Structure formats: C-alpha cells, structure tokens
N, C-alpha and C positions, 0 to 999 in steps of 0.2 A: 504494499500499500504506499503510495507516494504522498507527498504533501500537496493536496489539490488546490489549496488557496495561496500557493506561493506567488509573491509579487516583488518586483524590484522596487526598493524604496527610494534610494538616492546614492549618489557618489559624493564623497567628501574629501577635502584636502586638509581642512582644519577642524578643530573641535566645534567651532560655531556652526559648521555645516552638518554635524551628526544629527540623525533624526531623533525626535522626541517620541518615545513610546514606552510601554511597560513590558516589552518582550525581553526575555533573557537572551544574551548574545553569545555565540560561539564563533571565535575568530578562526579563519582558515589561513594557515601559514604554509609556505612551501616554495620551492625554487620555481623559477620560470619554466613553463612547459611541463609541470608535474601533473596537470589536469584539474586544477581547482574549478575552472568554469565548467568543464564537463561533469565534475562531481556535483556541482550545484544543480545543473540541468537534469542530471539523472535522478537526483533526490526529488526534484519537482515533477519529474516526468514531463518536462517541457523543453523543447529545443528553443534556444535563443533567449532564455530568461537571463543567463549570464553569457556574455559574448565570448565565443571561442575563436581565438586567432591562430592563424597558421605560423605567425612569428612570435617567439617568446618575448616576454617583457612588456606586453601591451597594457596590462593593468597597471595604471599609474596613479590611481586614487584608491581610497578605501570604499568598497562597495557594500551596501547594506541590502540584504534580500530577506524579506519576511517569508517564513515557511508556513506559519499559521499565526494565530493570535498570541502564542506564548513563546515563539522561537524565532530568532533572526540569525542568519549566517552572515558573517562579515568577511568578505573576500579581501585580504590584504595584498598589496603589490608583491609579486614574486621576487625572489632574490637569486643571485647567481648571474646568469646571462641576462643582459639587457642592452640593447643597441641604443644607449643614451649616454650623454656625458656623465662623468663621475659625480659632479655636484648635484645632478638630478637624482641619481641613485642614492646619494647621501641624504637628500631631503626626504626620500621615501622611508629611509631608516628612521629618521626623526619622527615622521608622521606615524609610523607603526609603534615606535616606543611611546609616543605621547598617547596614542589610543589605548594601548594595553595598560599603561600606568594609571590612566585617569578615568577610563570609562566604567561607571558604576554598574551598567547593565551586563558587562562582560563576566561570564561565569566559567568559561573554558576556552582553551586554545587547542585546535586540532591541527597536528602536523601531518601534512600529506607528503609521503615519500614514494618515489617511483619504485614499485615492486620489483621491477626488472634488475635494478642496480643496488638498491638499498640506500642507506643514508650517505649523503656526500659530506665533505667537511663543512659546507655552509649549513646543511641540515643539523649537524652536530652542534655547531655554534648557536643556531636558533633554539635547539632543544635545551641547551644549558641555560640560555636566557629565559626560556619558558619556565624551566624548573625554578629559577630564582623569583619568578612572578608570583608563585604560590597559588596559581589558578589550577583548576582541574585540567588535566591534559589527556589527550588521546592521540593515537597514531593510526593513520589509514594508509595502507599500501595500495596505491593506485595502479592502473594499467594491469591488473591481475590476470586478465585474459591473455596477455602477452607473456606471461611466466609459464614455461613448460611445466606440465604436471609433475614430471620427475624432479623438478627443482623447488617446488612450492614449499614443502615442509622445511627444507634447508634454508630457504630464503626467509621464511617467517622466524625461524630460530636465530638466524643471523641478525635480523633487525631487532629482535627482542634482546639478544645478548649486547648489541651495540647501544641501544637506548634504554634498556631496563624495563621495557613495557611491551606486551604482546600486541602487534599491530592487527588491525582489522582489514582483511583483504577486501578489495573493492574493484569492480570493473564497471565503468560508466557505459561501455558498449554492450555488455551482456546482462548487466544488472546483478551479477554475482556479488554477494556481500551487502547489497543494498538494505535488506531487511534488518540485518544486525546493526548496521550503521544508523539506520533510522530509529531503531529501538534505543540505542545509546543516546542519540540526540533528543528524542522525546523524553528520556529519563532526565537529561540535563535541563530541559525546559520546565519539568515539574519541580526541580530543585531537590 
C-alpha cells in the first residue's frame, strides 16, 4: 500500500522558506545519483512527484514532500558528485546542517546507500554526522534489483558491519522492500 495522498509541498533554501505544518519529518540523505527521487516516487506510487534527473547533483534545494497528514519526507541535496562550483556545494552543506540542527519537526534521518556498492567515504562521513545529531536513523539500500541474488546476503552484512545498522533493501523499479520501508516510515510518523 503506497501513500495515496502524497503531494509536493515546497522547495526551500533557507529556514524562512520551510513549510509550516504539524507533520513529522524524515530527511533523506545520500550521495548524488543514489535514487532519492525514485525512492520518493515509488513510496507515493506516482511518477514525477519528485523529479528524477539523468544527471547527478540536480537537487539543489531542500524539498518537502507530504506523504499523508502525519508524515513528510525531506529530500536533501545529494553529496559527492555534482557539476557545480565548490562554493555552491558548500552552501548546500550549510543548508543541510542548518535544517538538521534547527528543524523541530524532524524526527529521523534516512541514509540511502547504493546497494550495489555499499557505503562510500562520503556516506560514512554523513553517517557519523547523523549519529552526532541524536535523531533516529535508518539505512535503505537502494537499487536492490541490480544486486545479484548470490551477493545480496553478503552485501547486507557488509553494510551492517560498516554502519552498525541493518539496512532495508529497496528497489524503486520492482517495489521490493517497499512494504517494510513504508511500515518503518509510518511508525516514525506515529512517534
């Protein structure tokens, strides 16, 4: 069961632009091209709710997507590759840090890791920063349909060993893992 009332709320570059609502927020962190927009669209069962680009690094603002009356996903700019000047990338980092440090509605951060490759050094740095925030954390291994069956168990164990938490496997293309991810998100929305 998807989130049938999903809607894009707004894009924000500063706290003054954040939406005012009573939903609990879950931030989505991950490197560019990890599949955050596809993740959002799969959960909503709607193409185009979050824009999927063929070029990494296109999300340049903090995007708020309401999944229902209680939950809002917050798509943060991706890190790692981005075809923009260094000072622009630095401003994204400041925007993300400000959002995570100051947003009262934020209850959890979800790190999306490419299931084919496991955590990158940038993912590890983000994970350490997330741990310091004391927010609830979860990890989703994206692009799971592209991980060969013979490697899946080893890949999950490797991610768990590296991050200290068992990832939830997820495929936006096939829907694999969607029910479990949705269950966890609904649990966060209930508090």
